C-alpha positions in Angstrom: 18.0 -94.7 53.4 17.4 -96.4 56.7 21.1 -97.3 57.5 24.3 -96.9 55.6 27.6 -98.4 56.5 30.4 -97.1 54.3 33.0 -99.0 56.4 35.6 -96.4 55.9 36.8 -96.3 59.5 39.6 -98.7 58.9 39.8 -99.1 62.7 37.6 -99.5 65.7 35.0 -102.1 66.8 32.1 -99.8 65.7 30.8 -99.4 62.1 29.3 -95.9 61.8 25.9 -95.6 60.4 25.8 -92.5 58.2 22.2 -91.8 59.3 23.5 -91.6 62.9 20.9 -94.0 64.2 22.1 -97.6 63.9 25.8 -98.0 64.5 27.0 -101.6 64.1 29.1 -103.6 66.5 32.0 -105.5 65.0 33.0 -108.9 66.5 36.2 -110.3 65.2 36.0 -109.1 61.6 39.2 -107.4 60.4 39.7 -104.1 58.6 41.2 -104.6 55.1 41.1 -102.8 51.8 37.5 -102.7 50.6 35.8 -102.0 47.3 36.0 -98.3 48.3 38.5 -97.3 51.0 38.3 -100.0 53.7 36.0 -102.9 54.3 35.5 -105.8 56.7 37.0 -109.3 56.2 35.1 -112.2 57.8 37.1 -115.3 58.6 34.3 -118.0 58.2 34.6 -118.8 61.8 32.6 -116.5 64.1 33.2 -112.9 62.8 30.2 -110.7 62.5 28.8 -107.2 62.3 25.4 -106.6 63.9 22.8 -104.1 65.1 19.9 -105.0 67.3 17.6 -102.0 66.5 17.5 -101.2 62.8 14.7 -103.8 62.2 12.8 -103.3 65.5 10.2 -101.9 63.1 10.1 -103.7 59.8 8.9 -101.5 56.9 6.5 -102.9 54.2 9.2 -102.4 51.6 12.9 -103.1 52.1 16.2 -103.5 50.2 19.7 -104.5 51.5 22.6 -104.1 49.2 26.4 -104.3 49.5 29.6 -105.2 47.8 31.3 -108.5 48.6 34.4 -110.4 47.6 34.4 -114.1 48.5 37.5 -116.0 49.6 36.1 -119.2 48.0 34.5 -119.5 44.6 30.8 -120.0 45.0 29.4 -122.1 42.1 28.0 -125.5 41.2 31.2 -127.2 42.4 31.3 -125.5 45.8 32.1 -128.1 48.5 32.6 -126.1 51.6 33.1 -124.9 54.3 29.4 -124.9 55.1 26.6 -122.7 53.8 27.9 -119.1 53.4 25.6 -116.6 55.1 25.7 -113.0 54.0 23.1 -111.7 56.5 20.2 -112.6 58.7 17.4 -110.5 60.1 15.4 -112.0 62.9 15.8 -113.5 66.3 12.4 -114.9 67.0 11.8 -118.6 66.4 10.5 -119.3 62.9 10.7 -115.6 61.9 13.8 -114.7 59.8 15.1 -113.3 56.6 18.4 -114.6 55.3 20.6 -114.4 52.2 23.1 -117.2 51.8 25.0 -119.4 49.4 23.4 -122.7 50.1 26.0 -125.5 50.3 23.5 -128.2 49.8 21.9 -126.8 46.6 24.8 -124.6 45.4 22.6 -121.6 44.7 22.3 -118.1 46.1 19.2 -118.3 48.3 17.0 -115.5 49.5 14.7 -116.8 52.3 11.9 -115.3 54.3 10.2 -117.3 57.1 7.1 -116.2 59.0 4.2 -118.7 59.4 5.6 -120.6 56.5 8.5 -119.7 54.2 9.3 -118.5 50.7 12.6 -118.7 48.8 14.1 -117.1 45.7 17.2 -118.7 44.1 19.9 -117.6 41.7 22.2 -120.1 40.0 25.4 -118.4 39.1 29.1 -118.1 39.8 30.9 -115.8 42.2 34.7 -116.1 41.7 37.1 -115.9 44.7 38.9 -112.6 44.9 36.4 -110.7 42.7 34.1 -107.9 43.8 30.3 -108.2 43.2 27.5 -105.8 44.0 24.4 -107.7 45.2 21.0 -106.5 46.4 18.0 -108.2 48.0 14.6 -106.5 48.1 11.3 -107.6 49.5 7.8 -106.1 50.0 4.8 -105.1 47.9 6.6 -105.7 44.6 7.6 -109.3 45.7 11.1 -110.7 46.3 14.0 -109.6 44.0 17.7 -110.5 43.7 20.1 -108.1 41.8 23.7 -108.9 40.9 25.9 -106.2 39.4 22.9 -104.0 38.5 21.0 -106.9 36.8 17.7 -108.3 38.1 18.6 -112.0 38.1 15.4 -113.4 39.7 12.1 -112.2 41.2 8.7 -113.3 42.3 5.4 -111.7 43.4 5.5 -113.0 47.0 5.0 -110.4 49.7 5.8 -112.3 52.9 7.7 -110.3 55.5 8.7 -110.7 59.2 7.0 -108.9 62.1 8.3 -105.8 63.8 10.0 -107.0 67.0 12.4 -105.4 69.4 14.2 -108.7 69.4 15.1 -108.6 65.7 18.8 -108.6 65.1 20.5 -107.6 61.8 23.7 -109.7 61.5 26.2 -109.4 58.7 28.7 -112.3 58.1 26.7 -114.9 59.9 23.3 -115.7 61.2 22.3 -114.4 64.6 25.4 -114.3 66.8 25.9 -117.6 68.6 25.5 -119.8 65.6 28.2 -121.2 63.3 26.7 -120.3 59.9 29.2 -117.8 58.6 30.8 -116.0 55.6 34.4 -116.2 54.2 35.3 -113.0 52.5 35.2 -109.2 52.5 32.1 -107.0 52.6 31.8 -103.2 51.9 29.2 -100.4 51.5 26.2 -102.0 53.3 23.0 -100.1 52.5 19.6 -100.7 54.2 16.6 -99.0 52.5 12.9 -98.7 53.4 12.0 -98.9 49.7 12.4 -101.6 47.0 15.2 -100.2 45.0 15.9 -100.7 41.3 19.5 -100.8 40.2 21.6 -99.6 37.3 21.7 -101.3 33.9 24.5 -103.8 33.3 27.9 -102.3 33.3 27.0 -99.3 35.5 29.3 -98.9 38.5 27.3 -98.7 41.7 29.5 -96.9 44.2 29.2 -95.0 47.5 28.2 -91.8 45.7 25.3 -93.4 43.9 23.7 -94.9 47.0 
């Protein structure tokens, strides 16, 4: 585990990292009931949670997973507001990793850009007001998307971004200062320096199994 944000504080403008290395700064997001204890609600305007050090060094293998509950159903009929961004890692021009619900294509898109780009998409439905566990991994085993413990898409592409002290890890929008945002609640954010495999369908991924 590289960083783990249980988001159980239910107060404060700091999200404690359980590894004691990479506390996150909360901008605007509100404490609400989470999947477990409390979580953070993002208003789809400018709310975010970020840390500017956890990806200064980018490992060869990585996974980011979390629980989320959208305020708006994300499916083939989604009409807006704009593209919903779960997270971005980056800061340098043309070097970024993002996970988003793409409003133009109506797919969940995992995107890595560095001297070119690669994408991995998932076509599915995330209903408003329902909790989902989602994971994105990348590295020597390629790119993978997991939803509720099920591997829903993968490829063999090993593209990554470079280590850089300018890399920012932003949850709930792209790098602060943009208007690509997320509407909904996020809980239990887990950053790993391995490519994790997840439980079989129906298995409950909770704070204690991370």
